[in-house]
N, C-alpha and C positions, 0 to 999 in steps of 0.2 A: 719685469724681467725675472722676478722670482716666480711669478706664476708659471713661468716657462720651465722651471727646475726640471730638468729632464723628466720630469714627472710627466713627464717628459719622456725620457728615453727608457727603453726597457733596461726599458733599458735595465815564527819564533826561534866541557862544560862543567865543566866540573864545578861542584859547589865550592864557593869560597866567599869570603866577605868582600863585597864589592866596594872599592874605594869611592870617594865622593865623585871622582871623575875617572872611571876605569880606562885603562889603555886598551883600545880595541885593536885586535889583530886583523888587519885588512889584507895581509899577505896570503893567508890561507883560509879557504872556506871551511868553516866548522860544520860538521854534519848536523842536520836538523834534528837528528835523533839523540844528540848529546843533551842530557837533562841533569838538573841538580840531583845529587845522590839522595838527599832526604826525600824529595818527592818521588824519585824512582823507587826508593825503598817502600814508601807508603803505597804506591800503586801496586807494587809486587805483592804486598801483604793482602791487599784487597782483591786483586785480580791480576794474574801474571801480566807483566808489561810486555806486550807483543803487538805486532801488526796483524790485523785480520786479513788474511790472504784469500782471495777469491780463486776459484778454479781457473778463471781466464787469465790469471797472472797479475790482476790488479790488487791493490791493498789499501788499507787506511793508514795514513802516516801523519806526522806532525807537519803543519804548513811550513813552506819555505818563504812564503810571502804573506803579509798581513796588511789589510787596509785598515789603518788605525783611526781614521776619521776624515773630516770632522762631522759631527752630528748636523744634519740638514745641509750638508755640503755637496751631496750628490753621490754618496757612497754606493747606493743601490744601482744607480745608473752606471757608475764606473765598473762595478762587479759584473753587471749584465753585459756590458760592452766587451769587457775583457774575456768573458766566457765564450765569446765568438771564436776565440783562438783554440784550436784543437789540442794544444799542449797545456791548457789550463783546466784544472779540476777545482771547482768552487763549492764551498760549503753554502748550503741554501739559506740557513738561518744565522742570525747574529749569535755567537757562542757565549760571549761575556765570560770567558775563562779567567782572564787576568784581572778583571776589575770587580767581579763578584766573589766575595770570600767563600761562599758555600761551593761555588763551582771550582775555584782554585784549590780548595781543600780536598776535592775529589782526586786530584793528582792527574798526571799526564795520560794515564790509560783512559781515563774518562774523556780527556781532551781529544785523544786520537779517535775515540769512538764517535765523536761528533763530526769527524771529517768524512768527505766523500771517498769512494774507492777511486784510486788513480793508478795509472801505469807508471813504470820507472822513469819514462821520459817526460812525464807531466809535472807541472808545478801545482802544488796544492795551495789554495788561497782561502783565507777566511776574512770576514770583515765585521768589525764591531766598532762603530763610530765613537763610542764612549771611551775607548782606549786613550785617545789623544789627550783628553782633559783629566784623566785619572792619574794622580800622583804616583801610585805604586806600580803602575803598569810598565814603564820603561825598564826598570831594574829587573822585573820579573821576566820580561821578554828577553832581555840581555842574558840573564842566567840560563835561559833555555837555549838560545842560539845567538852568539855574538855577530854572526854573519847574516842575520835576517835582513831581507830586503823589505822595506816598509813603503807603503803608499799612503800619501796624505792628500786629500782633495779639499781645497778651500774655496770659499766664495767671499764676496764682499761682506765684511763683518756685520754691517747694518742689515743687509738683506738676510743674512743668516739668522739674526735675531728675530726678524719678522717671521721667517719660516719656522723657527723654533716655537714661537708662540702659536702660530697657525696650527701646527701639528697637535699640540696639547689641547687647543681649543676644540678642534674637531673630534679628538678622542673623548672629550667630555660631552660634546653634543650627541655623539653616537650612543652614549650611555644615558642620555637624557638628563645630564647633570649641568647645572648652571656654571658659568665660568666668567670671571671678571674681564673687562675690556683690556686691551693692551695698554691703554693709557694708565690704568690703575697699577700696572707693573712697571711701566717706564718712568712714571713720575712719583716722587715722594717728597713732600714738603715743598712743592713747587719747583724742585730740581730733578735732574735726571737721576733715577735710582740705580746707581752703579753696583748695588748689591744684588740686583736681579740676575739670577743664574744664567739666563740666556745671554746677557751682556758679558759675563765672565767667560763663557765658552768662546766668545769671539775675540778675547784678548790672546791672539795666537802666539805672540812672542813669549808670553809667560810659559805657556805649555810647551812651546818648541824648545825653550831653554832646558827644560827637564829632560826631553828626549835626547838633546845634544850632549848631555852628561854621559850618555851610554852608547850612542850611535853617532858616527861621523856623518856629516851632511851628505856624503856620497852614497849613504845607505838609505836615505830618505828621499823619495821622489815626490815632489809636490805637483799635483795636478791642478791646473787652473779650472775650477768648477764653472766659472762664468763663461770661459771659452768653450768648455765641454758642451754647454747648452747651445751656444751659437753655431759651433762648427766642431763636432766631436772627433772626426777622423784624425786631424793633426795631433790632438792630445793623446789619443790612443796609440798613435805611432810612437810617441815619446815613451809611453809606458812599455811598449814592446821592446824598445831598445834598452830601457833600464833593466828589464827582467831578462835581457839577453835571449829574447824569443825570436824565432825566424819571422819575417814580416808576412803574416797570413791574413790579417784583417785589412780590408781595403774600403775605399770610399763607397763602393756599391753595397756595403753592409748597412749603410745608413740612408734613410730617406725621410724627407720632411713631410709630416702628416699635416696637411692644410686644415683639416677638420679640427684636429686636436691642437694645432699650433706649435708643435715641437717635433724633434727628431725621434724616430722609432728605428727598430732594427729589422734587418732582413737576413735570415740565416738559412742557407740551403733552400731558398724559395719560400720559407715560412716567415711571415711578418709578425712582429710582436712589439708591444709598447709597455711602458711601465704601468703599474697598477693605478687606478683612477685616484688613489689617495695621494699620488705624487703630483706636484705642480699646481696645488690648490692656490687660488687667489689669496693674496695677503689682505689683511684688514686695511681700511683707509686710515691713514695716520696724518695728523695735522702737519703741515709743511714745516712749521717752526720746531715741532718736536723731532722731526726727521733731521733737521739741521743741527739740533743739539746732539743727536746720536752720531751724526757724521763728524761733528767737531770733536766729540769725545774720543773717537777712534783714530783721529788724525795722528797723534803722537805714538800710540801703540802700533799703528800700522807702519809708521816710519821706522820704529825699532825693529819690527819684524823684517822689513825689507833689508835693513842693514845686517840682521842676523843671518839671513839666508842668501844674501848677495843677489837678489833680484827684486823687481817691482811688479806690482799687479795693478790693474786698472780699477781701483776702488775709490770711493768717494774720499 
């Protein structure tokens, strides 16, 4: 099912000290242009803080929505599907503004410069999957815009671990560099290696707790990545409603490519699928090792379900 990963489909105010659990003002929408004074001052010193306005009336602006993760959860597929909507302007590349110190140190003018040109009626979206598991990111996003709408796409934690490994494995293969087998990462001293980074990234409840210190649950929409693979349209409908977009994306925008074995997109007569690097087959893993992985995630998954008030069809 991981091999399906829509790889399938083409598929952030004032500065103040943030308390350990800040009170979020959900009654009024804070402008996405409200930024911490220190960073605003910094960007002004480097390069006047301003929007780049095009002659056609479009401009570059801070995003109103961010896809915060999770890594190997289907973020690219989600962004490509969401881009079917005419009121969405999406940044093409992962910006890594809030999690990379050198990027964050550049200030918000730099961040704006990474955004696509958009019209006043459009929502600017960027996606960086590493945001979800980066401890500093929730507070930084909150300091920029308390009313940010966040999108989080999650898959079965065990499947996500295998996808995580697969991506790094192929990256090494392309550079003709050797890479250990997945068993060498998953097993240590005869037991499951819980210090493996890929496993830590799948402990969703730990990372979600950090985000909920700054944003209420109604500001974070969780997309079921496994359902997005099997039947994308219903999941995208939910995203449209969460972002308060008019229903523009419909079932005809998706078609199942029998040759590839996954859903692709149809946009104004043009068909497109995700890059071939998506949806790669996972390595064969011993059944007993998979059972250990599933057993390890049982309690963390249960805690996550209780935290967000919903369940997912995971092992």
